[in-house]
N, C-alpha and C positions, 0 to 999 in steps of 0.2 A: 549483517543480518541478512537471512535470505527468506524473505516470503513470496510467494508468488501472487499473492493481491495486489502487491503496489507496483502498477503496471508504467516502469519507468526504462527496464533495460530492453533494447531490442536484438536483433538475432546479425550475425555476420551476412555481409551483402545485401543488405536493408538499405544500404546508400547507394546502390550502383545506379537506381533510373528511379524518376516519380512511378508511381503505380498509375496503370489506366484511369484517367479519369470516369466516372462513370456518372450517369444522372440516376435520380429517383428510381426511374422507370427500371432500371437493373435491378435494384434490391428488391422492389416488389413484383418480379416474374414469377411463375410457376416453379413450384418444385418440390420436392420429397417431405418436409416436414411439416407438420400442423401447428403452429402456435396459435391459440384459442385467445390469449391475450398476450400484452408486455408486459416484462418486468418493470420493477421502478429503474429510475435512470439518475444515475450520479454523472457528475464531472471531476476529472482529474485534469490537475494542470502541474507540468514539470517546469520546474525551475531548475536547470543543469548546473550551478556553480556552487563551488565549496571554496572553504579558505586551502584545506589541504584533503589530498583523496587518501581517504583511511586504508589500512593495506590487507582488510578483509573485503573492501566493500566492491559488489560485482554490480551495483546501480550504474547508468549510465550520468556520471558525474564528473564533473571536468575542473581542475585547480584554475581558480581566478588569481592571475598572475598581474593583473593591474596593480595601479600606485593608487593611494588616496583612501579617504576613508569608504569602511565596507557600505554599499547602497547606495552610494552621492550621486548617482545619475552616469551621465555620459563622460561627464569631464575627468581630467586626469587620468585616463585609463580605467576607469572604473568600471564596475559592471553594467552594459550596455542596456539600462533598463526600460529606457522609453521604447527603443527598436524594438528590443526582446517583446515587450508588450504589445506592439502595433502588431510584430509579426503572429502572436498569439490570437489576435483578434481577426485576422485576416482568417488565419486558420478555421478557427469556430465559426465565422461568418459563412466559409465553403462548406461547412457540416452542416450547417442548419437546416438543408432541406431532410438531412437522415433521420432529424429526431424532430421535425417540425410539429408544433400543438403538443409535446410530451413536456410535463413536469420533472424540474431537477427536485430531487430529493437533498442531496449534497454535493458538497465540492470539497475536495483534498488539495492542498497546494504542497505538493512534496518535491523532494530534490534528491541530490543536491541539499544546500543549504539555504531553502527559501528565504529566513530570517535574514538574508546577507541583501536582499531589496530592502530598500527604505519603507516605512510606513507611508510616507506619499504613494510610494510607486504600487504597495497593496493596495492602498485605497482606491488607486487609479483600476486596477486588475478588476476589484470588487467590483466595482462602478461599472466598468464596460461589460461586465459579464450579466451583471442585473438588467442592462440596456437592451441584452440579446436575449435572453433566456427567461421563461418564466419559471421564476423558484418557490417552491414550498413555502408558504410563510414561515415555517420554524426550520430553515433549510440551515442543517449543519454545514457551519465551513470551519474545516481545519487548515492550520498553518504547522508544518514541520519547523521547527528551531533548534539551534545548536547553543547550549552555553555559552560557545567560545565567541558568538556576536551578540551577546547579551548586554545590554547598555540599561541602565535606571532610565524606567519609564518608558522604553522601548517596546515592551510587550504590550502596555496600556495604550501605545498610539496603535498597535494591531489591532487590539479589540475596538478602538475607535473607527477603525477603516472597516470594521464589519466582520472581521475574526471572531467566531464562537467557540473553537475548542483548538487550544494549543497542545502538541505533540513536542516534548521536550526530550530530545536527544542525549538523556545520560549516560548511558551504557553503563559507568560503574562511579562509584564513589573513592575508589581507591587509586591514590595519584599514580603508584606503581603498575595499575593495571590501563589507566586510561594513558598512561606511556605507551606501553605495549600497544596498545591499538590505535594508536597514532591520533589521539584527539587531541584538539586544539585548546580543551580547558583542562581546568584542574578539580581538585573537590570545592573548593571555595566559590568558585564561579557557579559550578553546578546547584551545590546547595542556595545561591544568590539567585539563580535563574528560577529555582522551583517555588522559592516564596514570592519572586514576583509574577511567577505565573500563576499561583492561588491565589494573590490578592488581585489580581486582574481580570480572570475569566472563573465562571460559576464551575466548567468543567474543565479539565485537561488531562493530558496523559502522559508517563512518566517510561521512556524505554530504558529497560536493563537486559545486559548481555550476562550469560554465564557460561563455564566451561572455557573458561580465559587463558591464558598463557601462563603457566604455574599458578594457578589460583588453586585455594584449598576449599573445602568444605565450609571452614569457620570463617574465612574471608567472605564466602559467597553468603554465610550469613549475617555478616556484619554488612554488607551491602544491601541485603534484604531490611536488615533493623531500620537503617538509614533511610531505605524509601518509604517505608512504612510509616515511620515516625514521622514523615512529613503530610502523612493522613491523605494520597493521592485518591482520586475519585477511580482511576484508571491507571492500569501497569500492563505494557505489554512487554512479555520477555521472552529473550530468545538464545538460544542455544550458538553458539559461536561455531560456525562451520567454515570449512575453508571451500573455498569456490574457487573455479577454473577462472584464468586470466586475471588473478589479483596478485599483488606483491607475496602475501602468505602461502598462497600454490606455488611460488618460487622458491621461495624461503620460509617452508613451514615451521611456525614456533610448536614448543611442545606443550600439548594441550591434554587435560585431565580425560582419563581412560572413559571408555565408555559405562562401567560400572559405576565408577565416580558423577561422572554427570548425571547418571540415572537417578542416583541418589539425590544430589543437587535437585534435580525436579522436584523428588518427593518433597523436600524440604521447602522449597519455594510454593508448591502447591500448601503445603501443612502450614506454613506462616501466611500467606494470603487469607484462606481462608479463616485463620485467627482473627485476622485483621478486619473481616465482614467482607471480603473481595470475592465473587466468586468465579470460577474458572468456567466461563461459556464458549470458550474457543481454544483451541491447541495452544495459543501461546499467547491469550488476552485475559486479565481479570480484571473485574470491574464492580463496585458499587451498584447497588439497584440503582436504574435509572439513568446509568452512568456509559452504557454499552455504546463503541462507536459504531452508529449507523451505516457511515460511509464503508467502513470496510465488512460490518454485517452483509451490508448490501453485494459486496464482491463473493463474500463464503454463501451466500442464497443463490448465486448465478445469477445476479441482476445485470443490468445492464450500465455500461460506463461508456461514456466517450471521452478520450486522452488527447489535451492538447498539448501542444511544447515537444520539446527534441528529445526524441528516442519513445515517447508517449504511445501506449498500447490502448485500443480501444476494442470493447466487446458490444456488438448491439445488434437486435433482434429484430425480425422481420417477419411479417405473415407465413413464409414458407423457407426463411433460413438463419441461421445466426452468422454473423459476419466480423471478422477481425482484422483491426487495421494496425500498422504500426508507421508513426511518423519518422522523418529523417533522425539519424542519431548526434550526427555532428552540430554543436550550437548553431555555428556561424552558416552552416550548410543549410540547417535547417529555417533560420531568419530567412536566408535568400530564396529559398524555395516555398515558406509559406506565405511571404509578401508578392510572390509571383502565382499564387494559387493553385501548387502543387506540394501541400505540406506531405503529404501521403507516400510512404515509400513501398507498403505492402498493403494489399487490400485482399481477402480470401476470404470464401464461404467455409465455417468448419466442417469436415467431413461428416456425415451423417455417423461413422462406424466412430468415430472419435468424441462424439460427446457425451456418451457415458462415463469415460473415463475424466474428462473438463469438468463434468457437473459432480461427479464425486470427489475430485481433486479439491473442491471447493469445501461442497457441502458437508462432507463428512470431518470437516475441523471444528463444527458444533457441536458443544455439548450435546445440544436437543436434536441433533442431526434433522433431517429433513422430513416434509410430509410427502408422501407418495403422489399426490394429485399436481407437488409443485415440481416435479421430476418431471413430470406429461407436459404440464403447462411450457415449462422454461425451455426444454429442450424438443417440443414437438413430436416424441416417440413414445409409444405407446409401452406400459410396462413390461410387457413380454420380452423388451429387450435388454431388460436387466436380472429378469427371473433368475437364470442359472447362477449369475455371479450372485446375487443376494442368497440364494440357496448354499451356496459355499462359503460365502463370509459367515453365514448362521451356524452351518456345521461347525465353524472353526471357531467359535465363540466371540468374533470379531463385531458382530452386532445385533443388538436385539431389536424385532419390529413386531408391528400386530398389522390390522388392516388398513391403518391409516398413517403410520410414521416409521421408520426406519432410524436408529440411533446408534453411535457407535459404543460398545462396552466398555470398560476400563481396559480390558486387554486391547480391545479395537483402538483406543485412545494410545497405548502404549507402544502398538505395532501398527500405526496409521500407515505408513508406506506399503506396508504388505496387504491391507485392507485396500487403499486405493488401487492397487495393482490388478487385485481380481476382474476389475473394470475396464483396464485395457483393452482394444480389439484384438480379435485374434488375428 
């Protein structure tokens, strides 16, 4: 999977030295942007360990090579839950001045494989967050889970800890494809995990991938039929892409040609529509009322504070938009966070880059964006995108009126071409 909205991957060189520690006055100083209000704020928490690194994965995930039961605490070489959560809380406390007084609308606990952590550890994590942040009364709290870490009643224990939404990384129900993807679960475990998620949660998400090595259109349809028969309220569906610095990049598998992949996507959209799932984002389909608020906040260019190894933040202030990156290596992250220096990079987003950054997210949404939201969330005048909007409309990639811009069907099909029109000259 590769989606820009899950802020887990760092950049080369991010671990060279801690970023300069800045006080709040640095972020509040005068600048060239004029943000009239701040967007909704989300919290992203990165738990970096997994049982085995998937060959397509370019996220900041690290194989857990310890002994003992998954999530079993610090003993026996297991995931160092308590020390890592100590580091997360130190990281969060150091960041509090940047978000002081703001309400958190959603929390996403991603990885890695967060469900490697024990329910007791997740309970402590959510409790410690609640003690430090003001959460919206109906705050959406999502946990990513892998069927390979599934145990009976484990998902119910996550629900009791405060998780409101589970995201189950099934990817496929075909054992041959699961093996090709390096997944640690099989079809039977995937089905059991989804049934448990349905019993334990009011809403949940299934992750499915297509364009898999050797996959046929019929096999894709079989996967979708199996998934939709489980009546998930939300499905995230991703085209397998070969990312740099992955095993698949070094040893590329034979994957379906582009024409066949487009046919698969058309069939996915047709089948999900027949099942009552609306495509509200380029890779997301949901029943009414079950859209993921956390990811939607990313796509609407909302703010997010990211804590954990390699996590990214995007934070707005009156005159600037700031991005931060935490240290990538988990042990180095813990050492630095506990010493009060979790941030490896801290810089303002350049004024000239803001239109592209905004469109990279907002144009993924079926409904597009309101023009007033662009001005409010970038601090830029609409004249800064006038020429690109004219070009996009001329090419049939968007439709617009005086209030809103939406990608057309052609714009959705050629989303990268549409987004590139907003790159700085």
